[in-house]
N, C-alpha and C positions, 0 to 999 in steps of 0.2 A: 126326725127326718133330716136328710142332708140336702143342702141347696146346691151342691156342686153338680155340674153336668157329667154324664157318663163319658167314657172314653170313645165309644162309638159315635156319639153325637159330636164330640170334639173333632174326631177324624173327619166326619162328614162335612162339618163346617170348614175345616182346613182344605178339604178337597174342593169344596165350592169356591173358596177364595183362590185356590190355585188355578181352577178352571177359568175364573173371571180374569185373573192376571194373564193367563195364556191368551185368552180372547183379546184382551186389550193390547198385548204385545203384537199378536198377529195382525190386528187392525192397523196398528201404528206402522208396522213393517210394510203392509200392503199400500197404505196411503203414501208412505215415503217413496216406495218404488214407483207407484203410479205418478207421483209428482215429478220424479226424476225422468221417467219416460216422456211425460208431457214437455218438460224443459228441453230434452233432447230433440223431440219432434219440432218444437218451435225454432231451435237453433238450426236444424236442418232446413226448414222452410226459409229462414232468413238467408242462409248460405245459397239456397237455390235461387232466390230472388236476386241476390247480389251477383251471382254468376250470370243470370240472364241479362242484367243491366250491363255487365262488363262485355258480354258477347255483342249486345246491341251497339255499344260504343265502338267496338272493334270493327263491326260490319259497316258502321257509318264512316269510320276512318278509311276503310278500304274503298267505299263508294266515292269518298272525296278524292282519293288518290287516282281512281279510275277516271273521274271527271277531269282532273288536272292533266292526266296523260292524253285524254281525248282532245282537250283544248290545245295542248302542245302540238299534237299531230295536225289539227286543223290549221294552226298558225304556220307549220312547216309546209303544208299543202298550198296555202295562200302564197307563201314566199316563192315556192317553186313555180306556181302559175304566173306570178309577177315576173320572175326571171325569164320564163318562156316567152311572155309577151314582149319583154325588152329585147330578147334575142330576135324575135320576128320583126320588131320595129327596126332594129339594126340591119337586118337582112334587106328590108325594103329600102332603107336609106342607102345601103351599099349598092344595091341594084340601080338606084336612081342617080347616084353620083358617078362622075367620070374618074379616070385614073389620076388626073392632075389634082382633082379635088380630094381624092383619097390620099394622095401623097401629102397634100397640105394638111388635111384634117386628121391623119393617123397620129401625128405627133401631139396634137392638141386634144382631140376628142376621145380617141381610144384609150389613151393613158388615163385621162380623167375618169372615163366611164369604167375602165377596168379597175382603177383604184377604188372608186366608189362601190363598184360591184363586189370587189374582194373585201372591202371594209364591211359592207352590208352582210356578205356571207359570213365573215368572221364574227360579226356581232350576233347574227342569228345562231351561228354555231356555238358561240359562248352562252347565249341564252338557253339553247337546247341542252348544252352540257350542265349548266347551272340547274335547269329544271330536272334533268336526270339525276344530278347529285342530290337535289332536294327530295326527289321521289325515293332514291335509294336510302337516304337518311330516314325518311318517314317509314319506309318498309322495315329497316333495321330496328327503329324504335318500336314499331308495332309488333315485330317479332319478339323483341325483348320483353315488351309488356305481356304478350301472350304467354311467353315461356314463364315469366315470373308469376302470372296468374295461374298457369297450369301447376307450377310448383306449389304455390300456396294452396290451390285446390287439392292437390295430392296430399300435402301435409295435413290439411283439414280432414280429408278422408281417412288418413292414417290415424289421426287423433280420435276421430269418431269411432273407427274400428276398435282402437284400444279401449276407449271408454265403454263401447258396447260389449266387448269381451269381458272387461272387468265387471260390468253390471250383470252380464249373464252368469258369470262364475259366482258372483255374490248371491244372485237369486237362486242358483242351484244349491248353494250352501244353506241358504235360508229355508229352501224347500225341504232339504234333508233334515234340518233341525226341527222344522215344524212337523214333519212326518213323525219324527221321534217323540215329540212332545204333545202334539195336538190329538184330540179325541177324534174318532171316525166321523161323528156328526158334523164337526166343523171342518174336517179335512176336505169334504166335498165342496164346500163354499170356497175354500182357499184354492183348491185345484181349478175350479171354474174361473176364479179371478186370475190365477196364473196362466190358464189357457188363453184368456182374453188378452193378458199382457203379451204372451207369446205371439198371438195373432197380430197385435199392434206392432210388435217387433218385426214380424215378417212383412207387414205392410210397409214399414219404414225401410226395410232392406230392399223391397221391390221398388220403392221410390228412388233409393240410392242407385239401383241398377238402371232405372230409367234416366236418371241424371247423367250417369256415366255413358249411356248410349247417346244421349244428346251431345255430350262433350265430344265423343268420337265423331259424330256427324259434323259438329262445328269444326273439328280439326280437318276432316276431309274437305269441307267447304273452304277452309283456310288454305289448304294445299292447292285446291283448284284455282282459287283466286291468285295465289302466288304464281302458279303456272301461267295463268292468263296475263299477269303483269310481265312475266318474263318474255312471253310471246310478243306482247306489245312493245317491250323494250327492244327485242330482237328486230321487229319490224322497223322501229325508229332508227336503229343502227343501220339497217339496210338502206333506209331512205337517206340517211346521212352519207353513206358510202356512194349512193347514186349522185347525190349533190356534189360530192368530191370528184366523182368521175366527170360530171358536167363541167366542174371547175377546171379539171385537167384538160378537157376538150377545148375549153375557152383559151387555156394557156397555150395549147398546141396551135390554135388559130392565131393567137398573138405572135407566137414564135414564127409561124409562116409569114405573117405580115411583116415582122421584123426582118426576116430573111429577104423578103421582097424589098424592104426598105434598105437593107444593107447592099442590095444589088445596085442601088442608085448611087452614082458617084457624087452627086451633090450633097448627100447626107453623111459622107464619110467624116468630114470635119466635126459635124455635130455629134456623130457617134463617138469620135475620139474624145471630145469634150465630156460626153456622158461617161466614157470609160474612166477618165480621170476622176470625175465626180463620184462614180461608183467605187473606185479604189479608195477615195477619201472616206466614203461611207463605210467601206469594209474596215478601214482602220478604226473608225469610230465604233463600229459594231464589235470589233475585237476588244476595244477598251471597255465597252459595255459588258461584253462577255466576261472579261476579267473581274469587273466590279460585281457581276452576278455571281461569279465563283466565290469571291470574297464573302458576299452576302450569304451564299449557301453554306460556306464553312462556318460563318458566325451563327447561322440558324441551327446547323448541326450541333455546334458546341452548346448553344442555348438549350437545344432539345436534350442533349446528354445531361446537362446540368439539371434540367427540370426532371428528367427520368431519375437521376440520383436522388434529388430532393424528394420526389414522390416515393421512391423506395425507402428512404429514411423515415418519411412520414408514415408509410404503411407499417414499417417495423415498430415505430413507436406506438401506433394505434393497436397493433397486434399485441404488444407488451401490455398496454393498458387494458385491452380486452381480457388477456390472460389473468392479470391481477384482479379484475372485476369478477372473473369466473372463479378464481381461488377464494375471493371474499364470499361469493355466493355459496361455495362449498362449505366454508367455515361456518357461515350462518345456518346452513342446513344441519351441519353437525351439532351446532349449539341447540338448534330446535329439537333435534332428536334426543340430545341429552336432557333438555327440559322435559320432553315427553316421558323419557325413562324415569326422571326424578318424580314426575307426577304419578306414574304407575307405582313407583316404590312407595310414594306417600300414601297412595290408596291402599296398598298392601299393609303398610304400617298401621293405617287406620283400622283396617279389618282385624289385624292382630290385637290392637287396643280394644276393639269392640268385644273380641272373644275373651280377652282378659277381664274386661269389665263384667261380662256375663258370668264368668267363673266367680268373680268377687261377689256378685249378687247372689249366686247360689250358696256361697259360703255364708253370706249374711242371712240368707233364708234358713240355713241349718242352725245358725246361732240363735235366730228368733225362735225356731222350734225348741231348741234347748231351754231358752228362757221360758217358753210356754210350759215345758215339763217342770221347770223349777217352780213356776207359778202354781201348777197343779199340786205339787208337793206341799207348797205353802197352804194351799186350800185344804189339803188333808190335815195339816197341823191345826188349822182353824176349825176343823170338823168337830173337835171335842167341845169347843165353845158353842158351836151351832146346836149341839144336842140339848144344851140348856134352854135354848130358845126354840125348841121344837113346837111347843104349844103355840107360840106367837106365829111360827111359820105356817101352822095348820090354819090359823085364822086368816093369814095373808096369802093363802094359796090361790084364791081367786084373783087377787091383785097381781100375783106373779104370772098367772095364766094370761091376763090382759097384757102385762108387759111382754110376755113371750110373743103374743100376736103382733105387738108393736115392733118388737125386735125383728120378727120375720119380715114385716113390711120394710123396715130399715135395710135389712139384708137384700131384699129385692131391689130397693132403690140403688144400693151400692152396686149390685150386679148390672143394673141398667147403665149406671155411670161408667162401669168398666167396659161394657159393650160399646158405648159411645166413644170412649177413649181408644178402644181397640180399632174402631173404624177410622178415627183420626190418624192413628199410627199407620194403618194400611194406606190411607191417602198419601201420607208423607212418604211412605215407601214407594208408592207409584211415582211421585214426583222425583224421588232420587233415581229411580230407574230411568225416567225420561232424561234426566240430566246425564246419566251414564251413557244413554244413547247419543246425546249431543256430543259427549266426549269422543265416542266412537266415530261420529261424523267428522269431528275435528281431526282425528287421526287419519281418516280417509282424505281430508283436505291436505294434510302434510304429504301423504303419498302422491296426491295430484301435483303438488308443488314440485316434488322430486321428478315426476314425469315431465313437467314443463321445463325444468332445468335440463333434463336429458334432450328434449326437443331443441332447446337453445344451443346446447353443445353441438347437435347435428347442424344447426343453422350456421354456427361459427365455422364448422368444417366446410360447409358449402361456400361460405364467403372466402375462405382460404383457397379453395379450388378456383373460384372466380378470379382471385388475385393472380394465381399462377397462370390462368388463361390470359389475363391482361398482360402479364410479362411476356408470354409467348407472342401475343399480337404485336407488342413493342419490338420484340426481336425481328419478327417478320417485316415490320415497317422499316427497320434499320437495314435489313437485307435488300428490301426494295429500293431504298435510297442508294445503296451501294451499286445495285444493278443500273439504276438511272445514271449515276455518275460514270459508270463504265460506258454506257451508251453515249453519253455526252462526249467523253474522250474519243470514242470511235468516230463520232460525227465530226469532231475537230480534226481528226486525222484525215477523214474523207475530204473535208474542206481544204486542208493543206495540199492534198493530192490534186484536187480539182483546180487549185490555183496554179499548180505547176503544169497544167495541161496546155494545149496549143492556144494561140491567140485567135484562131478562127472561131472557136466556140466560147470565146471569153465572155461575150455579152450574155449569151444564154446561161452559161455556168454561173456567172456572177449574179444574175437575177435569181437563178434557182438557189444559189448559196444564200443570197440575201433572204429569200422567202423561207428557206429551211432554217436559217439562223433565227429569224423572227419567230417561226413556229416552235423551234426548240426552246427558245427563251421563254415563250409564252407557256409551252408545255411544262417546263421546269418550274416556272412560277405557279402554275396551276397545281402541279404535283405537290410542291411545297405547301401551298395553301390548303390543299386537301388533306395532306398529312397533319398539318397543324390543327385543322378543324376536327379531324378524326381523333387526334391525341387529346384535344380539349374536351371533346364529347366523352371519350373514355374516362378522362380524369374527373369530369363532372359526375358521370355514372358511379365511379368508385367512391367519390366523396359522399354522394347521395346514399349509396348502399351502406357505407360505414355509419352515417348519421342515423339511418333507419335502424341498424343493429343496436347502436347506442340507445336509441329511444326505446326499443324493445327490452333491452337489459334494464333500463331504468324502471319501465313499467313492471317488469317481473320483480325487481327489488321492492318496489312499493307494495305490490300484492303480497309478496312474501312477508314483509314487515307487518302489514295489516293483519295477515292471518296469524302471525306469531302473537301480536297483541291480543287478538281475539281469543287465542288459546290460553294465554296467561289469564285474561279476564275470566274465562270460563272455569279455569282451575281454581281461581280465588273464590268465585261464587260456589263452586262445588265444595270447597273446604268449609266455607261459611255454613252452607246448608247441612253438611255432615256434622259440624260441631253443634248446630242448633238441634238437629235430630237426636244427637247423643244426649244433650241436656234434657230434651223433652222425654226421651226414653227413660233416662234415669229418674226424672220426676214421676213419670207414670208408674214405673216399677216400684218405686218407694211407696207411692200411694196405694198400689195394688197390694203390696205386702202388709201395709198398715191395715187396710180393709180386711184382708184375710185374717190377720192377727185378732182384730176386733171380733170378727165372726166366730173364730175359734174360741175366743174368751167367752163370748155370750153363750155359745153352745155348751161349753164345758161347765159354766156356772149353772145353766138350766139342768143339765144332766146330773150335776152334783146335788142340786136341790131335790130332784126327783128320787135319786138314789138314797139320799139321807132319809127321806120320808119312808122309802121301802125298808131301809135298814132299821129305822125306828120301830116300824110295825113288826118286823121279824124278831127284833130283840124282845119286844113286849110279849111276843108269842112264845119265845124260847125261855124267857126268864121264869116262867111258871114251872117248867120241868127241871131247870138247872139251879134251883135255889140252894141246894146243899153243896155245890161245887166250890172249892176254895177260891179266894180272890186272885192269888198269884196265877193259878192255872187258867182261870177265866181271862186274865189280862193277856197271858201268852197267846191264848187262842184268838183273842181280838186282834193282837198285833199281826199274827199270821194271816188272819182274814183281811186285814188292811193291806198287807203286802200283796196278797192275791188280787184284791180289787184294784190296787195301783197298777199292777201289771196288765190287768184287763183294760183299764182306761188308756194306758199307753198304747196298747195294741189297737184299741178303738180309734184313738187319735191318728195313729199311723194309717189305718184303713180309711177313715173318713176324710182326712186332709192330706192327700198326696201332693208332692211337689208339682206345680204347674209347669209344663214344658214351655220354654221361652223361645221366641223367634218363630219363623215359618216352619211349622211341623210338616214333614213330608213322610213318605213311606220308609225311608231309611231311619228318620228320627223316631217313628212309631215302633220300629223293630228294636231300636236301641234305647227305648224309654226307661225311666227310672223304675217303673213297676212292671215286673214280669209276673204273669199269672201263675206260672209253675212255681216260682219262688214263694208267692203268697200262699199257695196250697200247702207247700212243705211247711211254712211257718205255722199255718193253722193246725196242721196235724201234730206238729211238735208241741204247740201250746195246749192242744186238747189232751195229749198224753201227760204233759206236766200237770195239768189241772186234775186229771183222774188220779194220778199218783198221789198228789197232795191231798185230795179228798179221801183216798184210802188211808193215808197217814193220819188225817184228822179223825177218821172213824176209829182207827186202832187206838189213838191217844185217848179218845173219849171212853172207849171200853176199858182201857187200862185204868183210867182215873176212877171209873165207876167200881172196878174190882178192888182198887187200892182203898177206896173210901167205904167199901162194903155197902154201896148204894145200888139202886136198880138202874138198869140201862135206860138211856133215853129212848123214847118211843120212835117208831119208824117215821112218824109225822115230823118230828124235829129234824131227823136226818134228811128227810126229803126237802124240808125247808132250806137246810144248808146247801144241799145239792142244787136246789132250785136257784138259790142266790148265786152260786158259783157258775151255774149253767146258763144264767141269763145272758152273759157275754157271748157264750157259744151260739145261742139261738140268734142273737142280734147279728153276729158275724156271718152266720149261715144265710140269714135273710138278706143281708147286704150283698153277699156273694151271689 
């Protein structure tokens, strides 16, 4: 009896192993996809919370700006009410005083009051302008923050869309692969899980849509708030215009009072002294104007130098960013080359495994040849065993006991082989898991490439912002040129006003004095505003460049970390592959040795049983063939030995086929070493050869009997010979 399992049982076991492997793979894939979806959901929730916080901060800032504007308007109303009260008090005082008192107090009180009034108005006007400037700066900063946050939100949405599309494509590919591999019983479970994943995906998309709607609503609220601020600013400007009109009315009243004062003959000398004083003040004002022009020219030169320096710095920073980007591209190329080398190494290892399997097959065939040589040696020792036949008959019972023990030993060996096979399958599962990890690392490299693409887009956006900054600088220069042209026009107007008549000299001189003061103050304010705006823009650009550099450093760190992780995984994979190769070699060698021992034991047992049968047959035939010559009898024995040797070889081929190595699938079973059609053909050929040889033997026996003039052997003897030769045929048919 043979201890080897049949081919059907072997195929069933392999199918079960394959099904278990497919189930394990599908579960791993499902758990991995579910974990990825969970991570994406968590990241989306974090982004949503962060956006809500940013919007709350922006709304709080807008509320603060509104409160500041309201306080400014209240202060302006208070100032206007105070001015109205002072005007009423002045009117009451004027009605109470006489003309003489008015003539006396106009020079002392009205000038002082008007100067204090104008100073207070100018101070209030400066405060209002400063508050307006601060409000505008706050609005611009808030707008810039909102725009930057909107851009970052859009980028995050784009990245999430890209990740979602990639994940969806990957899931579709896995669904198709699982449909092609999975059995229908497990396909339903996988489909339900995939439907649940799709539902979760649709829920996440609905959440994203809700977030986008909230962002749109917040934008509309922002626009409404900006419109309200603009309306408040417009109202404030109108109120300032009303205050200036009131100032002009007061100036007209002063002019009327001065005209009345000019009518007085007693005040002519004083007015002439005042004219001289005003002329001196005009000269001093012209000198101050020249000094202001020099300061403006110096400020413009400094501004141009700063602009040129900033341009040079931006060019240098751009060159540094380009070099860093090129380094990142080179590192990406090196990483891709390392990945390709790793793939080539894996292919080389697969080729080495295939070559090792071929070498093992060759060794197996060599071992089979050795077994055949051993069988031939046993046949040579057969003659010696005939002398010990009687001893063998006495030790037959001991041999049967040994046979039972050997069968037990073979069963133990089979159990050890099964345990080793299970260990090999577990190691194969671990290798497959590590291969999955390598695939995940490859996905990580693809993600790094996508992040580099996003950084490239950010660099482009930064360049666009730099170009916008240059455009704003050009606009500021044009505004300065227009202001200088206005100043020159005002200077010409002043010169024309100086050449006018002496009758309106006092009023024109005062107006020129006031206009010159206002123009100087306006020029100073414009220069200060331009400087502040330029410094703010410079600070924004420097901050933006520092942020980009920090992002590039972070990306470089992440990329280097991922490269190190990939290299470490590649090393671990190589170590595990080498360990598995060594274990597979040891297990295969042990398996071959165990098979050789089993073959040897079975061959020895069969030889003992056959020797006993031959001995009994010879004892039966010797009684009828006593008169045959010794030479002819020896030739017949040699031919019978040859026939039995061929029968044993054929039995060994049938009983111990080559075990297929590796994971046997349907393609491997179709291309296996033993084909049933070929076996049938070999059986038919051997049966024909045995029949021909038996016919030849019968004819030879008849010829010998005729030549020796003896009686033919009985039919019983011939049947014994045919029975001995046909024993192999019956055993092969039963095994078949």
